[in-house]
MARBA-763232 format. One line per 4 residues: their letters; for each residue x, y, z of N, C-alpha, C, O. Coordinates in nm, 2 decimals, always signed. Atoms other than C-alpha are relative to their C-alpha. Layout:
A> X/Y/Z/X/Y/Z/X/Y/Z/X/Y/Z ~ ... $
***
This chain:
XXXX> +0.12/-0.06/-0.05/+10.69/+14.54/+20.51/+0.04/-0.11/+0.10/+0.13/-0.20/+0.08 ~ -0.01/+0.10/-0.12/+10.63/+14.35/+20.89/-0.13/-0.11/-0.06/-0.21/-0.11/-0.15 ~ +0.11/+0.13/+0.04/+10.43/+14.03/+20.89/-0.12/+0.02/+0.04/-0.14/+0.07/+0.16 ~ +0.18/-0.08/-0.01/+10.03/+14.09/+20.86/-0.06/-0.12/+0.02/-0.01/-0.22/-0.04 $
XXXX> +0.09/+0.09/-0.07/+9.76/+13.86/+21.04/-0.10/+0.04/-0.07/-0.12/+0.16/-0.10 ~ +0.10/-0.03/+0.03/+9.46/+13.81/+20.88/-0.11/-0.12/+0.05/-0.09/-0.24/+0.03 ~ +0.09/+0.17/-0.06/+9.15/+13.58/+21.04/-0.10/-0.03/-0.03/-0.18/+0.06/-0.04 ~ +0.08/+0.08/+0.09/+8.94/+13.39/+20.89/-0.11/-0.09/+0.09/-0.08/-0.14/+0.20 $
XXXX> +0.07/+0.09/-0.09/+8.65/+13.19/+21.00/-0.02/-0.16/-0.10/-0.11/-0.17/-0.18 ~ -0.04/+0.11/+0.07/+8.75/+12.83/+20.84/-0.15/-0.07/-0.06/-0.18/-0.12/-0.17 ~ +0.16/+0.09/+0.04/+8.40/+12.69/+20.82/-0.09/+0.06/-0.10/-0.18/-0.01/-0.16 ~ +0.13/-0.09/+0.09/+8.22/+12.99/+20.61/+0.16/+0.13/-0.08/+0.24/+0.21/-0.03 $
XXXX> -0.09/-0.10/+0.10/+8.44/+13.17/+20.31/-0.07/+0.14/+0.02/-0.20/+0.15/+0.01 ~ +0.05/-0.11/+0.00/+8.41/+13.53/+20.36/+0.13/+0.07/-0.08/+0.24/+0.07/-0.04 ~ -0.13/-0.02/+0.09/+8.59/+13.68/+20.05/+0.06/+0.14/+0.04/+0.18/+0.18/+0.02 ~ -0.06/-0.14/-0.03/+8.59/+14.04/+20.19/+0.12/+0.02/+0.07/+0.21/+0.09/+0.02 $
XXXX> -0.10/+0.01/-0.04/+8.84/+13.98/+20.45/+0.18/-0.01/-0.07/+0.30/+0.04/-0.05 ~ -0.15/+0.07/+0.12/+9.12/+13.81/+20.20/+0.00/+0.09/-0.14/+0.09/+0.06/-0.23 ~ -0.04/-0.06/+0.14/+9.06/+14.08/+19.91/+0.14/+0.04/-0.05/+0.19/+0.01/-0.16 ~ -0.13/+0.01/+0.00/+9.38/+14.20/+20.01/+0.13/-0.04/-0.03/+0.22/+0.02/-0.07 $
XXXX> -0.05/+0.10/+0.02/+9.55/+13.91/+19.99/+0.03/-0.03/-0.10/+0.14/-0.04/-0.17 ~ -0.05/+0.01/+0.14/+9.49/+13.83/+19.72/+0.06/+0.07/-0.10/+0.15/+0.02/-0.18 ~ -0.11/-0.10/+0.09/+9.61/+14.15/+19.53/+0.13/-0.03/+0.05/+0.23/+0.00/-0.02 ~ -0.19/-0.02/-0.04/+9.93/+14.09/+19.73/+0.05/-0.14/-0.08/+0.16/-0.14/-0.14 $
XXXX> -0.05/+0.12/+0.10/+9.95/+13.72/+19.58/+0.02/+0.03/-0.08/+0.13/+0.00/-0.11 ~ +0.01/-0.01/+0.13/+9.88/+13.83/+19.24/+0.11/+0.14/-0.04/+0.11/+0.18/-0.15 ~ -0.11/-0.08/+0.05/+10.15/+14.09/+19.23/+0.15/-0.05/+0.04/+0.25/+0.00/+0.02 ~ -0.12/+0.01/-0.06/+10.39/+13.89/+19.39/+0.03/-0.08/+0.16/+0.11/-0.17/+0.18 $
XXXX> -0.03/+0.02/-0.14/+10.38/+13.84/+19.76/-0.05/-0.14/+0.04/-0.11/-0.23/-0.03 ~ -0.04/+0.12/-0.06/+10.40/+13.58/+19.99/-0.14/-0.01/+0.11/-0.17/+0.09/+0.18 ~ +0.11/+0.00/-0.08/+10.07/+13.42/+20.20/+0.02/-0.15/+0.07/+0.02/-0.25/+0.00 ~ +0.07/+0.10/-0.08/+10.03/+13.16/+20.47/-0.08/-0.04/+0.00/-0.16/+0.04/+0.06 $
XXXX> +0.13/+0.00/-0.01/+9.74/+12.97/+20.43/-0.07/-0.14/+0.05/-0.01/-0.24/+0.01 ~ +0.00/+0.13/-0.03/+9.55/+12.67/+20.60/-0.05/-0.09/-0.10/-0.11/-0.06/-0.21 ~ +0.05/+0.06/+0.12/+9.50/+12.35/+20.43/-0.05/-0.09/+0.16/-0.03/-0.07/+0.28 ~ +0.07/+0.07/-0.12/+9.29/+12.05/+20.61/+0.15/-0.11/+0.04/+0.13/-0.23/+0.08 $
XXXX> -0.10/+0.07/-0.09/+9.65/+11.90/+20.73/+0.07/+0.09/+0.12/+0.06/+0.10/+0.24 ~ -0.06/-0.14/-0.05/+9.88/+12.19/+20.79/+0.00/+0.11/-0.07/-0.07/+0.12/-0.16 ~ -0.01/-0.15/+0.06/+9.96/+12.55/+20.70/+0.08/-0.01/-0.11/+0.19/-0.06/-0.10 ~ -0.12/+0.00/+0.09/+10.11/+12.61/+20.37/+0.08/+0.15/+0.01/+0.05/+0.24/+0.08 $
XXXX> -0.03/-0.14/+0.10/+10.32/+12.89/+20.19/+0.00/-0.01/-0.15/+0.05/-0.06/-0.24 ~ +0.05/-0.05/+0.17/+10.18/+13.02/+19.89/+0.09/+0.11/-0.06/+0.17/+0.19/-0.01 ~ -0.10/-0.11/+0.06/+10.32/+13.23/+19.64/-0.11/-0.02/-0.17/-0.14/-0.13/-0.16 ~ +0.01/+0.01/+0.09/+10.16/+13.25/+19.28/+0.09/-0.09/-0.10/+0.20/-0.06/-0.13 $
XXXX> -0.07/+0.12/+0.05/+10.26/+12.94/+19.08/+0.06/+0.03/-0.13/+0.16/-0.02/-0.16 ~ -0.03/-0.08/+0.14/+10.29/+13.14/+18.73/+0.10/+0.11/+0.00/+0.15/+0.16/-0.10 ~ -0.14/-0.08/+0.01/+10.57/+13.37/+18.88/+0.10/+0.01/+0.06/+0.13/+0.04/+0.17 ~ -0.16/+0.04/-0.07/+10.92/+13.29/+18.88/+0.03/+0.06/+0.08/+0.09/-0.01/+0.17 $
XXXX> -0.05/-0.04/-0.10/+10.98/+13.54/+19.10/-0.02/-0.01/+0.14/+0.06/-0.01/+0.23 ~ +0.05/+0.09/-0.16/+10.71/+13.44/+19.39/+0.11/-0.13/-0.01/+0.21/-0.14/+0.05 ~ -0.11/+0.11/-0.03/+10.87/+13.13/+19.32/+0.11/+0.00/+0.09/+0.13/-0.04/+0.21 ~ -0.13/-0.04/-0.08/+11.19/+13.22/+19.39/+0.02/+0.01/+0.13/+0.10/-0.06/+0.19 $
XXXX> -0.01/-0.04/-0.11/+11.12/+13.37/+19.69/-0.05/-0.09/+0.10/+0.00/-0.07/+0.22 ~ +0.09/+0.16/-0.05/+10.92/+13.05/+19.83/+0.18/-0.08/+0.05/+0.22/-0.14/+0.15 ~ -0.11/+0.08/+0.00/+11.27/+12.92/+19.78/+0.06/+0.06/+0.11/+0.09/-0.01/+0.22 ~ -0.09/-0.06/-0.07/+11.44/+13.17/+19.95/-0.03/+0.00/+0.12/+0.05/-0.01/+0.22 $
XXXX> +0.03/-0.04/-0.15/+11.24/+13.22/+20.23/+0.02/-0.13/+0.13/+0.05/-0.11/+0.24 ~ -0.02/+0.11/-0.07/+11.27/+12.87/+20.36/+0.12/-0.10/-0.01/+0.13/-0.21/+0.05 ~ -0.13/+0.02/+0.00/+11.61/+12.81/+20.26/-0.05/-0.11/-0.08/-0.07/-0.18/+0.02 ~ +0.06/+0.10/+0.05/+11.46/+12.54/+20.05/+0.10/-0.06/-0.13/+0.14/+0.01/-0.22 $
XXXX> -0.08/+0.05/+0.14/+11.67/+12.30/+19.80/-0.06/+0.05/-0.13/-0.18/+0.03/-0.13 ~ +0.04/+0.01/+0.11/+11.62/+12.40/+19.44/-0.05/-0.12/-0.08/-0.13/-0.12/-0.18 ~ +0.01/+0.15/+0.08/+11.63/+12.04/+19.33/-0.14/-0.03/+0.07/-0.20/-0.13/+0.01 ~ +0.16/+0.07/-0.03/+11.27/+11.99/+19.53/-0.09/+0.08/-0.05/-0.12/+0.18/+0.02 $
XXXX> +0.12/-0.07/+0.04/+11.01/+12.12/+19.33/-0.12/+0.01/+0.12/-0.14/-0.09/+0.19 ~ +0.10/-0.04/-0.05/+10.73/+12.29/+19.50/-0.15/-0.03/-0.05/-0.20/+0.02/-0.15 ~ +0.14/+0.02/+0.07/+10.37/+12.14/+19.49/-0.10/+0.12/-0.01/-0.10/+0.23/+0.04 ~ +0.11/-0.14/+0.02/+10.08/+12.34/+19.39/-0.12/-0.09/+0.06/-0.12/-0.21/+0.08 $
XXXX> +0.14/+0.01/+0.01/+9.68/+12.36/+19.47/-0.06/+0.09/-0.09/-0.03/+0.20/-0.12 ~ +0.09/-0.06/+0.13/+9.44/+12.42/+19.22/-0.16/+0.00/+0.09/-0.19/-0.05/+0.19 ~ +0.17/-0.01/-0.10/+9.05/+12.51/+19.32/-0.06/-0.12/-0.04/-0.12/-0.18/+0.05 ~ +0.08/+0.15/+0.08/+8.91/+12.21/+19.12/+0.06/-0.06/-0.08/+0.16/+0.00/-0.11 $
XXXX> -0.05/+0.11/+0.06/+8.99/+11.91/+18.90/-0.04/+0.12/-0.17/+0.02/+0.10/-0.28 ~ +0.01/-0.06/+0.15/+8.88/+12.14/+18.59/+0.12/+0.11/-0.02/+0.17/+0.13/-0.13 ~ -0.10/-0.09/-0.01/+9.14/+12.39/+18.69/+0.16/-0.05/-0.03/+0.25/+0.00/-0.10 ~ -0.08/+0.06/+0.06/+9.38/+12.14/+18.67/+0.03/-0.08/-0.12/+0.15/-0.07/-0.17 $
XXXX> +0.03/+0.00/+0.12/+9.28/+11.98/+18.36/+0.08/+0.12/-0.12/+0.14/+0.10/-0.22 ~ -0.07/-0.12/+0.03/+9.39/+12.33/+18.25/+0.16/+0.02/+0.02/+0.24/+0.07/-0.07 ~ -0.15/+0.02/-0.02/+9.74/+12.27/+18.40/+0.10/-0.10/-0.06/+0.22/-0.09/-0.09 ~ -0.12/+0.14/+0.03/+9.88/+11.93/+18.32/-0.05/-0.05/-0.19/-0.14/-0.01/-0.27 $
XXXX> +0.01/+0.07/+0.13/+9.88/+11.74/+17.99/+0.03/-0.18/+0.00/+0.05/-0.24/+0.11 ~ +0.00/+0.12/-0.01/+9.90/+11.39/+17.86/-0.03/-0.10/+0.12/+0.04/-0.20/+0.16 ~ +0.04/+0.07/-0.14/+9.71/+11.28/+18.19/-0.06/-0.16/-0.02/-0.15/-0.18/-0.09 ~ +0.02/+0.12/+0.07/+9.72/+10.88/+18.19/-0.18/-0.02/+0.07/-0.25/+0.06/+0.13 $
XXXX> +0.14/+0.04/-0.09/+9.37/+10.71/+18.31/+0.01/-0.03/+0.13/-0.10/-0.02/+0.18 ~ +0.01/+0.00/-0.07/+9.49/+10.63/+18.61/-0.04/+0.14/+0.10/-0.10/+0.14/+0.20 ~ +0.08/-0.12/-0.07/+9.46/+11.02/+18.70/-0.13/-0.03/+0.03/-0.16/-0.10/+0.13 ~ +0.14/+0.01/+0.03/+9.13/+11.01/+18.64/-0.06/-0.10/+0.10/-0.18/-0.08/+0.13 $
XXXX> +0.06/+0.10/-0.08/+9.06/+10.73/+18.86/+0.04/+0.00/+0.17/-0.03/-0.05/+0.26 ~ -0.01/-0.07/-0.07/+9.23/+10.88/+19.12/-0.05/+0.13/+0.06/-0.09/+0.15/+0.18 ~ +0.08/-0.13/-0.06/+9.10/+11.20/+19.14/-0.14/-0.02/+0.05/-0.18/+0.03/+0.15 ~ +0.11/+0.02/-0.07/+8.77/+11.06/+19.15/-0.06/-0.04/+0.16/-0.14/+0.01/+0.23 $
XXXX> -0.01/+0.04/-0.13/+8.83/+10.84/+19.46/+0.06/+0.09/+0.13/+0.03/+0.06/+0.25 ~ -0.09/-0.03/-0.10/+9.07/+11.07/+19.66/-0.05/+0.17/-0.03/-0.05/+0.24/+0.07 ~ -0.01/-0.18/-0.01/+9.00/+11.47/+19.54/-0.19/+0.05/+0.02/-0.28/-0.02/-0.02 ~ -0.13/-0.09/-0.09/+8.93/+11.72/+19.72/+0.02/-0.12/+0.10/-0.06/-0.20/+0.15 $
XXXX> -0.07/+0.05/-0.09/+9.19/+11.58/+19.94/+0.15/+0.00/+0.03/+0.21/+0.07/-0.05 ~ -0.12/-0.02/-0.01/+9.54/+11.54/+20.07/+0.07/-0.08/-0.09/+0.16/-0.16/-0.05 ~ -0.11/+0.10/+0.07/+9.68/+11.37/+19.74/+0.07/+0.06/-0.11/+0.00/+0.06/-0.22 ~ -0.07/-0.04/+0.08/+9.94/+11.53/+19.54/+0.03/-0.10/-0.12/+0.09/-0.21/-0.10 $
XXXX> -0.04/+0.11/+0.14/+9.97/+11.36/+19.14/+0.10/+0.11/-0.04/+0.09/+0.23/-0.04 ~ -0.06/-0.08/+0.07/+10.23/+11.46/+18.98/+0.01/-0.04/-0.18/+0.02/-0.14/-0.25 ~ +0.07/-0.01/+0.19/+10.16/+11.53/+18.59/+0.11/+0.08/-0.05/+0.19/+0.15/+0.00 ~ -0.08/-0.07/+0.07/+10.33/+11.65/+18.31/-0.08/+0.13/-0.01/-0.20/+0.13/+0.00 $
XXXX> +0.05/-0.11/+0.00/+10.29/+12.03/+18.29/-0.02/+0.02/-0.11/+0.03/-0.04/-0.20 ~ -0.02/-0.06/+0.10/+10.18/+12.23/+18.05/+0.05/+0.14/-0.03/+0.08/+0.22/+0.07 ~ -0.14/-0.14/-0.01/+10.38/+12.55/+17.91/-0.05/+0.09/+0.07/-0.04/+0.20/+0.00 ~ +0.04/-0.08/-0.04/+10.22/+12.76/+18.15/+0.06/+0.06/+0.14/+0.02/+0.16/+0.20 $
XXXX> -0.09/-0.05/-0.15/+10.49/+12.76/+18.47/+0.10/+0.02/-0.04/+0.14/-0.02/-0.15 ~ -0.14/-0.03/+0.04/+10.83/+12.91/+18.50/+0.05/-0.08/+0.05/+0.00/-0.15/+0.14 ~ -0.08/+0.15/-0.02/+11.10/+12.65/+18.50/+0.03/-0.02/+0.14/+0.06/-0.13/+0.19 ~ -0.04/+0.03/-0.14/+11.16/+12.72/+18.86/-0.07/-0.08/+0.12/-0.02/-0.13/+0.21 $
XXXX> +0.07/+0.09/-0.06/+10.87/+12.54/+19.00/+0.03/-0.17/-0.08/+0.03/-0.26/+0.00 ~ +0.02/+0.12/+0.08/+10.89/+12.21/+18.74/+0.10/-0.09/+0.06/+0.21/-0.04/+0.10 ~ -0.08/+0.09/-0.05/+11.04/+11.91/+18.87/+0.04/-0.06/-0.17/+0.00/-0.02/-0.28 ~ -0.06/+0.10/+0.15/+11.22/+11.62/+18.59/-0.08/+0.02/-0.08/-0.19/+0.02/-0.03 $
XXXX> +0.04/+0.06/+0.16/+11.10/+11.60/+18.23/-0.16/+0.10/+0.02/-0.27/+0.06/-0.02 ~ +0.07/-0.08/+0.02/+10.89/+11.95/+18.32/-0.14/-0.08/+0.06/-0.23/-0.12/-0.01 ~ +0.14/+0.06/-0.09/+10.60/+11.80/+18.60/+0.04/+0.09/+0.12/+0.14/+0.15/+0.15 ~ +0.04/-0.04/-0.09/+10.43/+11.91/+18.84/-0.08/-0.05/+0.11/-0.17/-0.14/+0.08 $
XXXX> +0.10/+0.10/-0.05/+10.26/+11.80/+19.16/-0.07/+0.07/+0.07/-0.04/+0.15/+0.16 ~ +0.11/-0.09/-0.02/+9.94/+11.92/+19.20/-0.11/-0.10/+0.05/-0.13/-0.22/+0.03 ~ +0.10/+0.09/-0.06/+9.62/+11.86/+19.40/-0.13/+0.12/+0.01/-0.14/+0.24/+0.00 ~ +0.14/-0.07/-0.06/+9.26/+11.98/+19.49/+0.00/-0.05/+0.14/-0.01/-0.16/+0.18 $
XXXX> -0.03/+0.01/-0.14/+9.29/+12.05/+19.86/-0.21/-0.03/+0.08/-0.31/+0.02/+0.04 ~ +0.09/+0.02/-0.07/+9.01/+11.93/+20.10/-0.08/+0.12/+0.09/-0.19/+0.10/+0.15 ~ +0.02/-0.08/-0.10/+8.97/+12.21/+20.29/-0.14/+0.09/-0.07/-0.09/+0.19/-0.13 ~ +0.08/-0.10/+0.08/+8.64/+12.39/+20.14/+0.04/+0.17/-0.01/+0.02/+0.24/-0.11 $
XXXX> -0.03/-0.15/+0.00/+8.75/+12.73/+20.23/+0.12/+0.09/-0.08/+0.14/+0.21/-0.10 ~ -0.12/-0.03/+0.06/+9.07/+12.72/+20.06/-0.04/-0.02/-0.13/-0.01/+0.07/-0.20 ~ +0.06/+0.00/+0.10/+8.88/+12.59/+19.75/-0.05/+0.10/-0.08/-0.02/+0.12/-0.20 ~ +0.08/-0.10/+0.04/+8.66/+12.88/+19.70/+0.12/+0.12/+0.02/+0.11/+0.22/-0.04 $
XXXX> -0.11/-0.12/+0.03/+8.99/+13.11/+19.78/+0.06/-0.01/-0.13/+0.08/+0.07/-0.21 ~ -0.14/+0.03/+0.16/+9.21/+12.96/+19.49/-0.11/+0.06/-0.11/-0.09/+0.14/-0.19 ~ +0.09/-0.05/+0.12/+8.87/+13.01/+19.29/-0.03/+0.15/-0.03/-0.07/+0.21/-0.13 ~ +0.00/-0.16/+0.02/+8.87/+13.36/+19.38/+0.12/+0.08/-0.07/+0.13/+0.18/-0.13 $
XXXX> -0.10/-0.04/+0.04/+9.20/+13.37/+19.32/+0.04/+0.00/-0.16/+0.10/+0.09/-0.23 ~ +0.01/+0.01/+0.18/+9.20/+13.25/+18.96/+0.16/-0.02/-0.03/+0.20/+0.03/-0.13 ~ -0.12/+0.05/+0.02/+9.58/+13.11/+19.00/+0.04/-0.08/+0.10/+0.00/-0.06/+0.22 ~ -0.03/+0.13/-0.07/+9.74/+12.79/+19.13/+0.10/+0.04/+0.11/+0.20/+0.10/+0.08 $
XXXX> -0.12/-0.03/-0.09/+9.93/+12.83/+19.44/+0.07/-0.10/+0.06/+0.03/-0.21/+0.09 ~ -0.07/+0.08/-0.08/+10.22/+12.70/+19.60/-0.04/-0.03/+0.09/-0.14/+0.03/+0.14 ~ +0.09/+0.06/-0.10/+10.16/+12.48/+19.87/+0.10/-0.11/+0.08/+0.05/-0.20/+0.15 ~ -0.06/+0.02/-0.09/+10.48/+12.37/+20.04/-0.03/+0.01/+0.14/-0.10/+0.11/+0.15 $
XXXX> -0.01/-0.05/-0.13/+10.49/+12.37/+20.42/+0.02/+0.06/+0.03/+0.13/+0.09/+0.00 ~ -0.04/-0.14/-0.06/+10.49/+12.68/+20.62/+0.10/-0.04/+0.08/+0.09/-0.07/+0.20 ~ -0.14/+0.03/-0.19/+10.81/+12.62/+20.84/+0.13/+0.00/-0.10/+0.14/-0.04/-0.22 ~ -0.18/+0.01/+0.04/+11.20/+12.66/+20.75/-0.01/-0.10/+0.02/-0.06/-0.16/+0.10 $
XXXX> -0.06/+0.13/+0.04/+11.36/+12.37/+20.58/+0.04/-0.04/+0.11/+0.06/+0.05/+0.19 ~ -0.05/+0.07/-0.12/+11.46/+12.14/+20.87/-0.08/+0.02/+0.13/-0.06/-0.03/+0.24 ~ +0.13/+0.00/-0.13/+11.16/+12.24/+21.11/-0.13/-0.07/-0.04/-0.20/-0.08/-0.14 ~ +0.14/+0.06/+0.05/+10.86/+12.05/+21.14/-0.14/+0.08/-0.04/-0.16/+0.20/-0.01 $
XXXX> +0.12/-0.09/+0.06/+10.53/+12.15/+20.98/-0.05/+0.05/+0.11/-0.01/+0.02/+0.22 ~ +0.03/-0.14/-0.09/+10.33/+12.42/+21.16/-0.17/-0.04/-0.03/-0.23/-0.04/-0.14 ~ +0.13/+0.03/+0.03/+9.97/+12.32/+21.25/-0.08/+0.13/+0.08/-0.20/+0.16/+0.07 ~ +0.05/-0.09/-0.13/+9.97/+12.62/+21.55/+0.01/+0.14/-0.08/+0.12/+0.17/-0.12 $
XXXX> -0.03/-0.16/+0.07/+9.90/+13.00/+21.39/+0.13/+0.07/+0.10/+0.21/+0.15/+0.06 ~ -0.09/-0.08/-0.14/+10.12/+13.12/+21.75/+0.10/-0.07/-0.04/+0.19/+0.01/-0.01 ~ -0.08/+0.01/+0.03/+10.38/+12.91/+21.62/+0.05/+0.06/-0.15/+0.17/+0.07/-0.17 ~ -0.04/-0.08/+0.14/+10.39/+13.09/+21.27/+0.04/+0.10/+0.00/+0.14/+0.14/-0.06 $
XXXX> -0.07/-0.13/-0.04/+10.40/+13.40/+21.40/+0.10/+0.03/+0.08/+0.13/+0.14/+0.11 ~ -0.15/-0.04/-0.03/+10.73/+13.33/+21.57/+0.06/-0.04/-0.11/+0.16/+0.04/-0.13 ~ -0.03/+0.05/+0.05/+10.82/+13.15/+21.32/+0.07/+0.09/-0.18/+0.17/+0.07/-0.25 ~ +0.02/-0.10/+0.09/+10.77/+13.43/+21.03/+0.03/+0.15/+0.02/+0.05/+0.24/-0.07 $
XXXX> -0.02/-0.13/-0.03/+10.82/+13.72/+21.24/+0.14/+0.08/-0.06/+0.26/+0.05/-0.08 ~ -0.04/-0.12/+0.08/+10.94/+14.04/+21.07/+0.06/-0.03/-0.14/+0.15/+0.02/-0.20 ~ -0.04/-0.01/+0.12/+10.93/+13.88/+20.74/-0.10/+0.03/-0.11/-0.21/+0.02/-0.07 ~ +0.08/-0.05/+0.06/+10.75/+14.00/+20.45/-0.13/-0.11/-0.05/-0.14/-0.14/-0.17 $
XXXX> +0.13/+0.13/+0.03/+10.43/+13.73/+20.46/-0.11/+0.05/+0.05/-0.11/+0.11/+0.16 ~ +0.14/-0.01/-0.11/+10.07/+13.75/+20.55/-0.05/-0.12/+0.02/-0.06/-0.20/-0.07 ~ +0.05/+0.10/-0.01/+9.93/+13.49/+20.72/-0.12/+0.00/+0.04/-0.14/+0.06/+0.14 ~ +0.11/+0.03/-0.01/+9.60/+13.40/+20.72/-0.04/-0.13/+0.09/-0.02/-0.25/+0.07 $
XXXX> -0.01/+0.08/-0.14/+9.52/+13.26/+21.06/-0.18/-0.05/+0.00/-0.27/+0.02/+0.05 ~ +0.13/+0.09/-0.04/+9.18/+13.00/+21.06/+0.03/-0.08/+0.11/-0.07/-0.16/+0.13 ~ +0.02/+0.06/-0.14/+9.31/+12.85/+21.41/+0.05/-0.10/-0.02/+0.09/-0.12/-0.13 ~ -0.08/+0.12/+0.00/+9.47/+12.54/+21.47/-0.09/-0.09/-0.12/-0.21/-0.09/-0.14 $
XXXX> +0.05/+0.06/+0.10/+9.45/+12.30/+21.17/+0.02/-0.16/+0.03/+0.11/-0.20/+0.10 ~ -0.04/+0.13/-0.04/+9.43/+11.92/+21.19/+0.11/-0.07/+0.01/+0.10/-0.18/+0.08 ~ -0.11/+0.07/+0.00/+9.77/+11.82/+21.14/-0.01/-0.13/-0.05/-0.05/-0.17/-0.16 ~ -0.04/+0.18/+0.03/+9.85/+11.46/+21.15/+0.12/-0.06/-0.13/+0.24/-0.05/-0.13 $
XXXX> -0.17/+0.01/+0.11/+10.06/+11.33/+20.81/-0.05/+0.08/-0.09/-0.17/+0.10/-0.11 ~ +0.01/-0.09/+0.14/+10.13/+11.57/+20.51/-0.07/-0.09/-0.13/-0.10/-0.21/-0.12 ~ +0.06/+0.06/+0.06/+9.98/+11.51/+20.22/+0.10/-0.12/-0.09/+0.22/-0.12/-0.10 ~ -0.06/+0.11/+0.08/+10.04/+11.19/+19.97/+0.03/+0.00/-0.14/-0.06/-0.01/-0.21 $
XXXX> -0.07/-0.01/+0.13/+10.26/+11.22/+19.64/-0.01/-0.18/-0.06/+0.03/-0.28/-0.02 ~ -0.05/+0.10/+0.08/+10.21/+10.99/+19.38/+0.05/+0.06/-0.16/-0.01/+0.16/-0.21 ~ -0.05/+0.00/+0.15/+10.37/+11.00/+19.03/-0.11/-0.07/-0.10/-0.17/-0.18/-0.07 ~ +0.10/+0.10/+0.07/+10.15/+10.89/+18.77/+0.03/+0.07/-0.16/-0.05/+0.09/-0.25 $
XXXX> -0.01/-0.02/+0.14/+10.37/+11.01/+18.47/+0.09/-0.15/-0.02/+0.18/-0.14/-0.09 ~ -0.08/+0.11/+0.02/+10.53/+10.66/+18.47/-0.10/-0.11/+0.02/-0.20/-0.10/+0.10 ~ +0.06/+0.15/-0.05/+10.39/+10.30/+18.48/+0.05/-0.11/+0.03/+0.13/-0.16/-0.05 ~ +0.11/-0.02/-0.11/+10.30/+10.15/+18.72/+0.03/+0.16/+0.04/+0.13/+0.23/+0.02 $
XXXX> -0.03/-0.12/-0.06/+10.25/+10.48/+18.88/+0.08/+0.03/+0.16/-0.02/+0.05/+0.22 ~ -0.12/-0.01/-0.12/+10.53/+10.54/+19.24/-0.09/+0.08/+0.05/-0.17/+0.16/+0.01 ~ +0.06/-0.08/-0.13/+10.43/+10.66/+19.54/+0.17/+0.09/+0.06/+0.27/+0.05/+0.10 ~ -0.14/-0.06/-0.01/+10.68/+10.93/+19.59/+0.00/+0.05/+0.15/+0.12/+0.06/+0.20 $
XXXX> -0.02/+0.01/-0.17/+10.58/+11.02/+20.00/-0.12/-0.08/+0.02/-0.22/-0.07/-0.04 ~ +0.15/+0.01/-0.07/+10.34/+10.85/+20.19/-0.02/+0.09/+0.09/+0.07/+0.15/+0.16 ~ +0.07/-0.08/-0.08/+10.11/+11.04/+20.37/-0.13/-0.02/+0.07/-0.16/-0.13/+0.12 ~ +0.09/+0.02/-0.04/+9.79/+11.10/+20.48/-0.11/-0.08/-0.09/-0.21/-0.10/-0.02 $
XXXX> +0.05/+0.06/+0.09/+9.62/+10.91/+20.19/+0.08/-0.18/+0.04/+0.21/-0.18/+0.04 ~ -0.08/+0.08/-0.04/+9.72/+10.53/+20.31/+0.06/-0.07/-0.09/-0.02/-0.07/-0.18 ~ -0.04/+0.07/+0.08/+9.92/+10.31/+20.09/-0.06/-0.11/-0.04/-0.06/-0.15/-0.15 ~ +0.07/+0.09/+0.11/+9.70/+10.04/+20.07/-0.13/+0.05/-0.03/-0.18/-0.03/-0.10 $
XXXX> +0.08/-0.09/+0.08/+9.41/+10.29/+19.96/+0.01/-0.03/-0.14/-0.05/-0.09/-0.23 ~ -0.06/-0.02/+0.15/+9.62/+10.39/+19.67/+0.02/-0.17/-0.04/+0.01/-0.18/-0.16 ~ -0.10/+0.15/+0.06/+9.74/+9.99/+19.62/-0.09/-0.02/-0.13/-0.04/+0.00/-0.24 ~ +0.13/+0.01/+0.12/+9.40/+9.90/+19.39/+0.06/+0.07/-0.13/+0.07/+0.02/-0.24 $
XXX> +0.02/-0.12/+0.14/+9.48/+10.21/+19.16/+0.15/-0.01/-0.05/+0.15/+0.02/-0.17 ~ -0.10/+0.04/+0.03/+9.86/+10.11/+19.14/+0.09/-0.09/-0.05/+0.21/-0.08/-0.07 ~ -0.04/+0.13/+0.06/+9.89/+9.78/+19.00/+0.03/-0.01/-0.12/+0.06/-0.11/-0.18 $
***
C-alpha cells in the first residue's frame, strides 16, 4: 500500500480522523505520529510481527530495544513489575513528559521488543493529543524516532513524506513538532538508577532522584 497521510489538529483531539489509523495499528500496521519533541514511529508493542516491521523499516540494530509510550501511569503499572520507589518519585515529577524509564516488563510483550533482563523503556508523553489517542487505542505504541537509522530525527512532516515515500505507513500530520532534544532515558532497574541517554530532561534536574 502507498504512504497515507491523515492531518489532525494537535491542540484538539478528534477521534474521527484517526479511527481507521487505530484499526490499522491493531491489525499490525505502522504509524508515524507527533510527540512533544520529534515524530515517532509506532506499532502495536504487543505484536511481534509489528515490532519486527519497525526494525525492518528503520534498518535498526535488533540489539537496540524500542522504547514505548502509554496513555497514563495506570497503563504503565500494568506493563511494568518490581517498580522501585524512585520510579514513582520520577513519574510524579516528570510525567507526562519526555522521560523514558527502563523497568522490568510484565510477561505481556513479545521478546523482540525487550531489552536485557526482560526490560522495557516506557513513558507517558507530554502531548495531550497523543495521550488521548493512546487511551482510545488501548495498547502501548513503539516510540522510536521516525527516521531511517543513520538519519537525524524528524520534526517536519514534509521531511517525513520524503523519507517514507512508497512505504506502507500512515503519517499522522499535526504540523511541525517542537524538536529540540530527544527524550531522556533512565534505567531504574539498578541502584542507583543510571542515565542511559541525556536529553530533554536535564541531568541536573534528575540528579536529586538518582543519588
